[in-house]
C-alpha positions in Angstrom: 9.3 8.3 25.7 12.9 8.0 24.5 15.4 10.0 26.5 19.0 9.7 26.1 18.4 6.6 24.0 17.1 5.0 27.2 13.7 3.2 26.6 11.7 2.9 29.8 9.9 -0.5 30.5 6.5 1.3 30.4 7.0 2.8 27.0 6.4 -0.5 25.4 3.0 -1.0 27.2 -0.2 -0.7 25.3 -1.0 3.1 24.7 -4.6 2.4 25.7 -3.6 1.6 29.3 -4.0 -2.1 29.1 -0.8 -2.7 31.0 -0.1 -5.4 28.6 3.1 -5.4 26.3 2.2 -3.7 23.0 2.6 -6.2 20.0 0.8 -6.1 16.6 -1.3 -8.8 17.8 -2.4 -7.1 21.0 -2.9 -3.7 19.3 -4.9 -4.8 16.4 -6.7 -7.8 17.9 -6.6 -8.0 21.6 -6.8 -4.5 23.0 -10.2 -3.5 24.5 -10.2 -0.5 21.9 -9.6 -2.7 18.8 -12.0 -5.4 20.0 -14.8 -3.0 20.4 -14.0 -1.3 17.1 -14.1 -4.7 15.3 -17.3 -5.6 16.9 -18.8 -2.3 15.8 -17.6 -2.9 12.2 -19.1 -6.4 12.2 -22.3 -4.9 13.4 -22.3 -2.2 10.7 -21.7 -4.9 8.1 -24.6 -6.9 9.7 -22.3 -9.9 9.9 -20.8 -12.0 12.7 -17.6 -13.9 13.1 -15.3 -15.5 15.5 -12.1 -13.8 15.0 -9.0 -15.8 14.8 -6.0 -15.2 17.1 -3.4 -14.3 14.5 -3.3 -11.1 12.5 -2.7 -12.7 9.2 -5.6 -15.1 9.8 -7.9 -12.3 10.7 -7.0 -10.5 7.6 -7.7 -13.6 5.4 -10.9 -14.4 7.1 -12.2 -10.8 6.9 -11.1 -10.3 3.2 -12.5 -13.5 1.9 -15.8 -14.1 3.4 -17.3 -17.5 2.9 -20.6 -17.4 1.1 -20.3 -13.9 -0.3 -19.6 -13.1 -3.9 -16.0 -13.0 -5.0 -16.5 -9.3 -6.1 -16.8 -8.2 -2.5 -13.3 -9.2 -1.6 -11.7 -6.0 -2.5 -14.3 -4.0 -0.5 -13.7 -6.1 2.6 -9.9 -5.7 2.1 -10.6 -1.9 2.0 -12.5 -2.0 5.3 -10.1 -4.3 7.0 -7.2 -1.9 5.9 -9.2 1.1 7.0 -9.7 -0.5 10.5 -6.0 -1.3 11.0 -5.1 2.4 9.7 -7.7 3.9 12.2 -6.4 1.7 15.0 -2.8 2.6 14.3 -3.7 6.4 14.1 -5.5 6.3 17.4 -2.5 4.7 18.9 -0.3 7.4 17.7 -2.7 10.1 18.8 -2.7 8.5 22.4 1.1 8.5 22.4 2.2 11.8 20.9 -1.0 14.0 21.4 -2.4 12.4 24.6 -5.7 12.2 22.8 -7.9 9.1 22.7 -11.0 8.6 20.6 -14.0 6.5 21.7 -14.4 3.1 19.6 -17.6 4.6 18.1 -15.7 7.6 16.7 -13.1 5.3 15.4 -15.9 3.2 13.6 -17.2 6.3 11.9 -13.6 7.1 10.7 -13.5 3.5 9.3 -16.7 4.0 7.4 -15.5 7.3 5.9 -12.0 6.0 5.1 -13.2 2.8 3.6 -15.8 4.8 1.4 -13.1 7.1 0.2 -10.9 4.0 -0.7 -13.8 2.3 -2.6 -14.7 5.5 -4.5 -11.1 5.9 -5.5 -10.5 2.2 -6.6 -14.0 1.4 -8.2 -14.9 4.0 -10.7 -18.2 2.4 -11.3 -19.2 2.7 -7.7 -22.0 5.2 -7.8 -23.3 5.2 -4.1 -23.1 8.3 -1.9 -21.5 8.2 1.6 -24.9 7.9 3.2 -25.8 4.8 1.4 -22.3 3.2 2.4 -22.8 4.3 5.9 -26.3 2.9 6.2 -26.1 -0.2 3.9 -22.7 -1.2 3.0 -23.5 -4.8 1.8 -26.1 -3.5 -0.6 -23.5 -1.1 -2.0 -21.3 -4.2 -2.6 -24.2 -5.8 -4.4 -24.9 -8.3 -1.6 -28.6 -9.0 -1.0 -29.4 -10.7 2.3 
């Protein structure tokens, strides 16, 4: 907390209680909360990956999945940005409201936010939320 323009050393630590200096890399890739969220998202998608150590590389790897049709890139970008947005909102809820959500709940928020983004940006997307929630790759026209 900022009092009299003095930032206490503990104010720059991860809001999830990791006792680690909060950096973008830590918050979005290394924190236990974000790590679990990313693994839940990979599991939801039915894919696996070895995540890179840098945020930019993580975004590129996630957005441009090798072996998947090019038309899926915008879907994966939307999912990636939904994850980052949800992690950021959870961090702020921890700091300003003293409320933390379980990574499973955060994953459900990612599914909903990414679905709303897809619906808004792909007028021809005709699937319902349940279809997206249950079979996201099929909604992206990926047949495994």
